[in-house]
C-alpha positions in Angstrom: 127.0 118.8 122.7 123.6 117.4 124.1 121.9 115.2 121.4 117.9 114.3 121.5 117.4 110.8 119.1 113.7 110.5 118.3 111.4 108.0 116.6 108.3 109.9 116.0 106.2 107.3 115.6 103.6 106.3 118.0 101.3 103.7 118.7 98.5 105.4 117.0 100.7 105.6 113.3 99.2 101.8 113.3 102.4 100.3 114.7 101.6 96.4 114.5 105.0 95.7 116.2 106.6 97.1 119.1 110.2 96.3 120.2 113.1 97.9 121.8 115.0 100.2 119.1 118.3 99.1 118.8 119.0 101.5 116.1 118.5 104.4 118.1 120.5 102.6 120.9 123.5 102.0 118.7 123.7 105.1 117.7 123.6 106.6 121.7 126.3 104.1 122.2 128.3 105.6 119.9 127.6 109.2 120.8 128.3 108.6 124.3 131.5 106.9 123.9 132.5 110.7 122.0 131.8 112.7 124.8 128.3 113.4 124.0 125.4 113.5 126.0 122.5 112.2 124.8 118.7 111.2 125.4 116.2 109.0 123.6 112.5 109.6 123.0 111.0 106.7 121.4 107.2 107.3 120.7 106.2 103.4 120.6 107.3 103.4 124.4 104.5 102.8 127.0 102.4 106.3 128.1 103.9 108.4 124.7 102.0 110.3 122.8 102.3 112.9 119.8 101.1 115.3 122.7 103.8 114.4 124.9 106.2 114.4 122.2 105.4 118.1 121.3 105.6 119.0 125.3 108.9 117.7 124.8 110.3 119.2 122.2 109.1 122.8 123.4 111.7 122.2 126.3 114.4 121.8 123.5 117.7 122.2 125.6 119.7 120.6 122.8 122.5 121.4 120.5 121.3 118.4 118.2 118.0 117.1 117.3 118.7 113.4 115.1 115.2 111.6 113.3 115.1 108.1 112.6 112.8 108.0 109.8 111.0 105.0 108.1 108.8 106.2 104.5 105.5 105.8 106.7 106.7 108.4 109.1 108.0 111.1 106.7 104.7 112.9 107.5 105.7 112.8 111.5 109.1 113.9 111.3 108.1 116.5 109.1 105.9 118.2 111.5 108.8 117.4 114.4 111.5 119.2 112.8 109.1 122.4 111.8 108.2 122.4 115.7 112.4 121.9 116.3 113.0 124.7 114.0 110.3 127.4 115.1 111.2 126.7 118.9 114.8 126.9 117.9 116.4 127.9 114.6 119.8 127.2 115.5 119.7 123.6 116.7 121.3 121.4 114.5 118.5 119.0 112.6 119.8 115.2 111.2 117.8 112.9 109.7 118.5 108.5 109.3 117.3 105.5 109.1 115.5 103.4 106.2 113.7 106.0 104.4 116.8 108.6 103.7 118.6 105.5 103.2 116.4 104.3 100.2 115.9 108.1 98.9 118.7 110.2 99.6 117.8 113.2 97.1 114.3 113.1 97.6 114.1 113.0 101.3 115.9 116.2 101.6 113.7 118.0 99.3 110.8 116.9 101.4 112.5 117.7 104.5 113.5 120.9 104.4 114.2 121.6 107.7 116.7 118.7 108.2 120.2 120.6 108.1 122.1 117.0 107.4 120.7 113.1 106.7 122.7 109.7 106.7 122.0 106.6 104.5 122.8 103.2 105.8 125.0 103.2 108.9 125.4 106.5 111.0 127.6 105.5 113.6 130.8 106.3 112.6 129.9 109.5 110.2 128.0 110.9 112.8 130.6 111.3 115.1 132.8 112.8 112.2 129.8 115.8 111.3 129.4 116.7 114.9 133.1 117.0 115.8 133.1 119.4 112.6 130.0 121.4 113.6 131.3 121.6 116.7 134.2 123.9 115.5 136.8 120.8 116.7 140.4 120.9 114.7 139.6 118.0 112.5 141.5 117.8 109.3 138.8 116.6 107.0 135.6 118.1 105.3 132.2 117.6 104.6 132.8 115.2 101.3 134.8 112.9 103.4 132.0 111.9 106.1 131.0 108.6 104.4 127.3 108.1 104.2 126.5 111.6 104.8 123.7 113.2 102.5 124.0 117.6 102.8 123.1 120.6 100.7 125.2 123.2 99.1 123.8 125.7 97.1 120.6 124.3 96.9 122.1 120.9 95.4 121.7 117.7 97.5 125.1 115.5 97.7 125.3 112.2 98.6 128.7 110.9 99.6 130.3 107.5 99.1 128.7 104.7 101.2 131.2 102.9 103.5 129.7 99.7 105.4 131.4 99.3 109.2 133.4 96.3 108.9 133.8 95.6 112.5 130.4 95.6 114.2 132.2 94.7 117.6 134.0 98.3 117.4 130.6 99.6 117.8 129.8 97.7 121.4 126.1 97.3 122.2 123.2 99.1 122.4 122.5 101.9 125.1 120.0 99.8 127.1 119.5 101.8 129.8 117.8 104.5 127.3 115.7 101.6 125.7 115.2 99.5 128.4 112.7 96.5 127.4 110.6 96.9 129.9 109.3 99.9 129.2 107.7 98.6 125.6 104.3 97.0 125.6 103.9 93.4 124.8 103.6 93.4 120.7 106.4 91.4 119.6 107.1 91.0 115.8 105.0 88.5 114.2 102.5 88.4 117.5 104.1 84.8 118.7 106.0 85.2 122.1 107.1 82.7 125.1 107.9 85.0 127.8 108.0 88.8 128.3 109.7 90.8 128.7 110.9 90.5 124.9 114.2 92.2 123.6 115.2 92.4 119.8 118.6 91.7 119.1 120.7 92.4 115.7 124.0 90.1 115.3 124.6 90.5 111.5 124.2 93.5 108.7 123.6 93.2 105.2 122.1 91.3 102.3 123.7 89.4 99.6 120.5 88.5 97.3 119.1 90.4 94.7 115.6 90.3 95.9 113.6 93.2 93.3 111.4 94.2 96.2 113.5 94.5 99.4 116.0 97.3 100.5 117.9 95.1 102.6 121.4 95.9 100.5 120.2 99.3 99.6 119.9 99.9 103.2 123.0 97.7 104.7 125.1 96.7 101.6 125.3 93.5 99.7 128.4 92.0 102.0 127.1 90.3 104.9 128.9 91.4 108.3 128.7 89.8 111.6 129.5 90.3 115.0 131.6 88.1 117.4 129.9 85.4 119.1 131.4 86.6 122.4 129.8 89.8 121.7 126.7 88.7 121.3 126.7 86.3 124.3 127.7 89.1 126.8 124.9 91.4 125.1 122.6 88.6 126.1 123.9 88.0 129.7 123.7 91.8 130.1 119.7 91.7 129.3 119.3 88.2 130.7 120.7 89.7 134.3 119.8 93.6 134.3 116.4 93.4 132.8 115.0 90.0 133.0 114.9 89.3 129.5 114.4 85.6 128.7 113.3 85.6 125.0 115.6 86.9 122.5 114.0 88.1 118.6 116.7 87.9 116.4 115.7 90.2 113.9 118.5 89.3 110.6 117.4 88.7 107.7 121.0 86.8 107.2 121.7 85.2 110.7 121.9 81.6 109.0 124.1 82.9 106.1 127.1 83.2 108.9 126.7 79.6 109.8 130.2 79.4 111.6 128.4 82.5 113.9 125.1 81.1 114.0 126.6 77.6 115.3 129.0 79.5 117.9 126.3 81.6 119.6 124.2 78.5 119.7 126.8 76.2 121.3 127.4 79.2 123.6 123.8 79.7 124.8 124.1 76.1 125.8 127.4 75.7 127.3 126.5 79.1 129.5 123.3 77.4 130.6 121.2 80.5 129.7 117.7 79.6 129.8 116.2 81.9 126.8 113.6 81.4 124.1 114.7 82.8 120.5 112.6 83.9 117.6 113.7 85.0 114.2 110.6 87.1 113.4 112.1 88.6 110.2 112.6 85.3 108.6 116.0 83.2 107.7 117.0 82.0 104.4 115.6 78.9 103.4 118.7 77.6 101.4 121.3 78.1 104.2 119.3 75.8 106.9 120.3 71.8 107.0 119.3 69.3 109.7 122.7 69.8 112.1 121.9 73.9 112.3 118.4 73.3 112.9 118.8 71.1 115.4 121.6 73.1 117.2 119.2 76.3 116.8 116.3 74.1 118.9 118.6 73.1 121.6 119.5 76.4 121.8 115.9 77.5 122.5 114.5 78.4 119.0 111.2 78.0 119.5 110.0 80.1 116.3 111.6 80.6 112.7 109.7 82.7 110.0 110.5 82.0 106.1 110.5 84.5 103.5 108.8 81.8 100.9 106.5 85.1 99.2 105.0 83.4 96.8 103.8 79.7 95.1 104.4 80.4 92.1 107.6 79.6 90.3 106.6 82.7 87.7 106.8 85.1 90.4 109.8 83.7 92.3 111.7 84.3 89.2 110.5 87.8 88.4 111.2 89.0 91.9 114.8 87.1 91.9 114.0 85.2 95.2 116.5 82.8 93.6 114.3 79.9 95.3 112.1 77.1 93.6 109.0 75.8 95.1 110.6 72.2 95.3 113.3 74.0 97.6 110.5 75.7 99.4 108.9 72.4 100.1 112.3 70.1 100.5 113.2 72.7 103.5 110.4 73.4 105.2 109.4 69.7 105.2 113.1 69.1 106.8 112.5 72.0 109.8 109.3 69.9 110.7 110.6 66.5 110.1 113.7 67.0 112.5 112.4 70.0 115.3 109.3 70.8 116.8 110.2 74.6 115.7 107.1 76.5 114.8 107.2 77.9 111.1 105.8 81.1 109.7 105.8 81.7 106.1 105.4 85.2 104.8 103.8 85.7 101.4 103.3 88.5 99.4 100.7 89.2 96.9 100.0 92.1 94.4 103.1 91.6 92.9 103.1 93.6 89.7 102.7 91.2 86.6 100.9 88.8 89.1 97.3 87.4 88.1 94.9 85.3 90.2 96.3 81.9 89.3 99.6 82.9 90.8 97.9 84.2 94.3 95.9 81.1 94.4 99.0 78.7 94.2 100.2 80.7 97.0 97.6 80.3 99.0 97.1 76.5 98.2 100.9 76.2 99.1 100.3 77.7 102.3 97.7 75.0 103.5 100.5 72.4 101.7 103.2 73.3 103.8 103.7 72.1 107.8 103.0 76.0 108.5 101.6 77.0 112.1 101.3 80.6 111.0 101.0 82.6 107.5 101.6 86.1 106.7 99.9 87.5 103.6 101.1 90.7 103.0 100.7 93.2 100.0 103.2 94.1 97.7 104.4 97.8 98.9 106.5 99.7 96.3 109.7 100.4 99.2 111.9 103.2 97.6 114.9 102.7 95.8 113.9 99.1 95.1 114.3 97.8 91.7 110.6 97.1 91.2 110.0 100.6 92.7 112.0 102.2 89.9 110.5 100.2 87.2 107.2 101.2 88.6 108.1 104.8 88.8 109.5 105.0 85.1 106.0 103.6 84.0 104.2 106.5 86.1 102.2 104.1 88.2 103.1 106.0 91.4 102.4 109.2 90.5 99.5 109.0 92.6 101.2 106.9 95.5 100.8 108.6 99.1 104.0 107.3 100.2 103.3 108.8 103.8 100.6 106.1 104.3 103.3 103.3 103.2 102.5 100.1 105.2 102.5 96.5 104.9 98.7 96.2 104.6 97.8 98.9 102.7 97.1 98.5 99.1 98.8 100.7 96.9 99.4 99.0 93.6 96.9 96.7 91.9 98.4 94.4 89.1 97.2 95.5 85.7 95.3 92.1 85.2 93.4 92.5 88.4 90.9 95.0 90.0 91.3 96.4 93.8 88.2 94.8 94.5 89.5 91.0 93.4 93.0 91.6 95.5 90.9 92.6 98.4 88.9 89.4 98.3 92.1 87.2 97.7 93.7 89.0 100.7 90.7 87.7 102.8 90.4 84.4 101.5 94.0 83.5 102.0 93.8 84.3 105.5 90.4 82.3 106.2 91.3 79.3 104.2 94.7 79.0 106.2 93.7 80.1 109.7 90.0 78.5 109.6 91.2 75.2 110.5 91.4 73.7 113.8 95.1 72.9 114.0 96.2 76.5 113.6 93.2 78.1 115.2 94.1 76.1 118.7 98.2 76.5 118.1 97.5 80.1 118.1 95.1 80.6 121.0 98.0 78.9 122.7 100.3 81.6 122.4 98.6 84.2 124.1 99.8 85.4 127.6 97.8 88.1 128.4 95.1 90.7 127.8 97.5 93.1 126.7 99.2 90.9 124.3 95.6 89.8 123.4 94.9 93.3 122.2 97.4 94.0 120.3 96.6 91.1 118.0 93.2 92.0 117.9 94.4 95.7 116.7 96.4 93.8 114.0 93.7 91.9 112.8 91.8 95.1 112.6 94.1 96.9 110.6 94.4 94.4 108.2 90.6 93.9 107.6 88.8 97.2 108.6 
């Protein structure tokens, strides 16, 4: 069987970070190991467009079309699925990714042209499904394919979730299909020291109960990690074969497995790999200590993202962040005191139940902490999360179009605020934080090319205009 894996989103879809698609890369590796022929169409690569994707779909010399679906990309996926089925009704269509993981029943209703879907990890289940559909002599039924979502007699079924325990068994992404040099200079979080950049994933799972985040819905609560050898071998491959000199580690929980983090850092140092490391998605503050921070810096870490979320104790408790303002101050000051690592603080404003005073406390804290950058995202209701379900029960999402779900769009306004107030407070947050000489000069020093600057300006326009 020949498989085409598709990310239908393109740069035109307000993309603010563009990096190699390691999710599809892992799926491709799993398929190849089991004898399938695989190609990847990643719409955010250089030179891609919606028109080119439509032209490629019209060729359709595939047995299976697999789609990666984000909530903001449901509309694009729907259009592509309809095109595929109109051109080749017998082709098997499968969807997976963050959105099916968070809304397993709804996605099969919304995307009627999808034959099957997966929630959570699909590297193992997809192989079992395709072998069965290919007529191979297997002794299991659809009910036995973990993480599978399927229909029978008009009813949607979704099977039990089973996280993959041995991540090393998956190998590494098919880098020849997602070559880092084929992607624009648009890193996660805008910051970068060197290009080309490659993202890399080391752990999966999150044990924390944050009410606004779907991390543990998608990957489970148990944190699982690769071996240091597996990670270091992948870094060496990317260094030697693709010229990568910077790695963006996209795990929320990398430092939660301290022994793993220490082993990888020491391995980079011992190998003499001259690379830079950044953590643009963020690490947990409560997992950091002086010894680990110094080791991270010695291994090449120059940028850490931190999920602070709010400067209000009330909001931190409401969101089950499991952090206090005192802990935040202590850990951020520790990073600043013992390293030269640049620090980005992630804040969210507009939480349900938030008031103007809570947002002002967040702005105040952002300026008091020794941060180099701050992101003030707007709360958005991620399907499947505790906050989403609560808002849904209250009927506050009845008019929300999730096809436009985007981190800087405003979907829900807290009860005690107006839309105008929330917009003004967001603008105030950015202006008060960034209109300081130290911050501005620091940002200018991070721009490395016209292409990089162009994407930064695009992000600014998408936030405010």
